[in-house]
C-alpha positions in Angstrom: 216.7 104.3 65.7 217.9 107.0 68.0 221.6 108.0 67.6 223.9 107.8 70.6 227.1 109.5 71.7 230.2 107.4 71.7 231.1 108.2 75.3 229.2 105.6 77.3 229.4 104.4 80.9 227.1 102.6 83.4 224.9 105.0 85.3 221.3 105.1 84.2 219.2 103.8 81.3 216.1 105.8 80.7 214.2 103.5 78.3 216.0 103.8 74.9 218.7 106.1 76.4 222.5 105.6 76.7 224.3 105.5 80.0 225.9 108.7 81.2 228.7 109.6 83.5 227.4 112.0 86.2 225.0 109.6 87.9 227.6 106.9 87.8 230.1 109.0 89.7 227.5 109.8 92.4 227.0 106.1 92.9 230.8 105.7 93.4 230.8 107.7 96.6 229.8 104.6 98.4 232.3 102.6 100.5 231.6 99.3 98.8 234.4 97.9 96.6 234.3 94.2 96.2 235.6 91.9 93.4 235.3 88.1 93.3 235.6 85.1 91.0 233.0 82.4 91.1 232.6 79.0 89.6 229.2 77.3 89.0 229.3 73.6 88.6 226.3 71.4 87.8 226.5 67.6 88.5 223.9 64.9 87.8 223.7 61.5 89.6 223.2 58.6 87.2 222.8 55.3 88.9 226.0 54.9 91.0 228.0 57.6 89.2 228.0 61.4 89.3 228.5 63.2 86.0 229.6 66.8 85.6 227.2 68.5 83.2 228.8 71.9 83.1 231.2 74.3 84.8 231.3 78.0 84.2 233.3 80.9 85.6 232.1 84.4 86.3 234.0 87.5 87.5 232.1 90.2 89.6 233.2 93.8 90.2 230.9 95.6 92.7 231.3 99.3 93.4 228.5 101.1 95.3 225.3 100.4 93.5 226.9 99.2 90.3 228.1 95.7 89.4 229.8 94.2 86.4 229.5 90.5 85.7 232.0 89.0 83.2 231.2 85.6 81.8 234.6 84.0 81.4 235.1 82.2 78.1 231.9 83.5 76.5 233.2 87.0 75.7 230.3 88.8 77.3 229.4 90.9 80.4 226.4 92.4 82.0 226.4 95.7 83.9 223.7 96.5 86.5 222.9 99.7 88.3 220.2 98.6 90.7 219.7 102.1 92.2 218.7 103.4 88.7 217.2 100.0 87.6 219.4 99.9 84.6 221.1 97.0 82.8 223.5 96.8 79.9 224.5 93.5 78.2 227.7 93.5 76.2 228.9 91.1 73.5 232.6 91.9 73.3 233.1 89.5 70.4 230.5 91.1 68.3 231.3 94.5 69.6 227.7 95.3 70.4 225.6 96.2 73.5 222.0 96.3 74.4 220.5 98.4 77.2 217.2 97.5 79.0 215.5 98.4 82.3 216.1 95.9 85.0 212.3 95.6 85.5 212.0 94.2 82.0 214.6 91.6 82.7 212.7 90.5 85.9 209.6 90.1 83.8 211.4 88.2 81.1 213.0 85.8 83.6 209.7 85.2 85.4 208.1 84.3 82.0 211.0 82.0 81.2 210.5 80.1 84.4 206.7 79.7 83.7 207.5 78.6 80.2 209.9 76.0 81.5 207.2 74.5 83.8 204.7 74.4 80.9 207.1 72.4 78.8 207.6 69.6 81.3 205.0 67.3 79.6 206.6 67.9 76.2 210.0 67.0 77.5 208.6 63.8 79.1 207.3 62.8 75.7 210.8 63.3 74.2 212.3 60.9 76.9 210.0 58.1 75.7 211.7 58.2 72.3 215.2 58.1 73.7 217.3 55.1 74.7 220.3 54.2 76.8 222.5 56.8 78.6 220.8 59.7 76.7 217.4 58.7 78.1 218.8 58.2 81.6 220.5 61.6 81.5 217.5 63.5 80.1 215.2 61.8 82.6 217.5 62.8 85.5 217.7 66.4 84.3 213.9 66.7 84.1 213.5 65.1 87.5 216.0 67.6 89.0 214.2 70.6 87.4 210.8 69.4 88.7 212.2 69.0 92.2 213.8 72.5 92.0 210.6 74.2 90.9 208.7 72.3 93.6 211.1 73.4 96.3 211.1 77.0 95.3 207.3 77.1 95.3 207.4 76.8 99.1 208.5 79.4 101.6 212.3 79.7 101.8 214.2 80.2 105.0 217.7 80.1 106.4 219.1 78.7 109.7 222.6 78.7 111.2 224.4 75.4 112.0 227.5 74.7 114.1 229.6 73.7 111.2 232.6 75.7 110.2 235.1 75.6 107.2 237.7 77.7 105.5 237.0 78.7 101.9 239.4 80.8 99.8 241.2 81.9 103.0 238.1 82.9 104.9 236.6 81.2 108.0 233.0 80.5 107.1 229.9 79.5 109.0 227.4 77.0 107.5 223.8 78.0 107.1 221.1 75.7 105.8 218.5 76.7 103.2 215.1 75.3 103.7 212.0 74.9 101.6 208.9 74.7 103.7 211.1 73.4 106.5 213.0 70.8 104.4 216.7 71.3 104.0 218.0 71.3 100.4 220.8 73.8 100.5 224.0 74.7 102.3 225.3 78.2 102.4 228.8 78.9 103.6 229.2 82.5 104.8 232.3 84.6 105.6 231.2 87.0 108.3 234.7 88.7 108.4 234.0 90.4 105.0 232.5 93.8 105.9 229.7 94.8 103.5 228.5 98.3 102.7 224.9 99.0 103.7 224.1 99.4 99.9 225.2 95.8 99.3 221.9 94.4 100.5 219.8 97.4 99.7 220.8 97.4 96.0 223.0 94.5 94.9 221.5 91.7 97.0 217.9 92.8 96.6 218.4 93.3 92.9 219.9 89.9 92.3 217.1 88.2 94.3 214.5 90.0 92.1 216.2 88.8 89.0 216.5 85.2 90.0 215.1 84.2 93.4 215.9 80.6 92.8 219.6 81.4 92.6 220.1 84.4 94.9 217.5 84.4 97.7 220.1 83.6 100.4 221.9 87.0 99.7 219.5 89.0 101.7 219.2 86.5 104.6 222.8 86.0 105.8 224.9 88.4 107.8 228.1 88.1 105.7 229.3 87.2 102.2 228.3 83.8 100.8 231.5 82.0 99.7 229.9 78.7 98.7 226.3 77.6 98.0 225.3 74.0 97.3 221.7 73.4 96.2 220.5 69.8 95.8 217.6 69.0 93.6 217.2 65.2 93.7 219.7 63.8 91.2 221.0 67.3 90.4 223.4 69.4 92.4 224.3 73.1 91.7 227.5 74.3 93.4 228.5 78.0 93.3 231.9 78.7 94.9 234.0 81.8 95.3 237.6 81.1 94.3 239.1 84.5 95.0 237.8 87.7 96.6 239.3 91.2 97.3 238.2 94.5 98.6 240.8 96.5 96.7 239.6 99.7 95.2 237.9 99.3 91.7 238.4 102.2 89.3 235.6 103.8 87.3 237.3 102.5 84.1 235.9 99.0 84.8 232.4 100.4 84.2 233.0 102.5 81.1 232.0 100.8 77.8 234.6 100.8 74.9 233.8 103.5 72.4 233.8 101.1 69.4 230.7 99.2 70.6 227.6 99.5 68.5 224.0 99.3 69.6 222.5 95.9 69.1 219.5 95.6 66.7 217.7 94.0 69.6 218.0 97.1 71.8 215.0 97.5 74.1 213.2 94.5 72.6 210.2 93.8 74.7 210.0 90.6 76.7 208.7 87.7 74.6 
């Protein structure tokens, strides 16, 4: 395995290469500095009750073409430089990191979605062997996922409504997300948050490529999405910004600690 220098920061990942400082600093000439905290909550409707299945928090630090996403409570973070198509995933608990090209991640995620659809019949067979609340929960989860994949198989569009609301101190306009003309999503957008031109060119486009089912609205609204509610039959996914600031972010936020070691899974090809 190739040896790497200890000084590492997020700039570019030639395949099997470590990140270097000069290109990172050129990316930082951009005006965009934005940091926000976001909570993702998944609920499931079971008969007449709604059950919270999960709730996770993420923290984003966006500077120019570079973004850092920290997964609160999991001890990990992912760094992306969409201009250079580079990604670094860090496990702070294990003190390891892995670098991969963004295009490889896009391929992997696409394959994961296809695998999920192929496994629907197998999961239906499992439900037949379950009983009680477990069977009801598993069946509702599968139904929600089938509806989700069905909706995203159709053309996606956005339209503005007349509804307004305040979210995290920002006045927001409500947009509707549609699948083939059918409304299944609401997107609350703060148009007072001024975004750098590189926001859509790199960050928004990059996130859409990684996961269109989660981020397609980013390139279609004129401001910053503060809350997105996606309804898939019995399942509802709510992503909400709880705090946002445009204070200057220092380059230190994107420099990897020197004691991190390369993961044995470095540059593993998509399975």
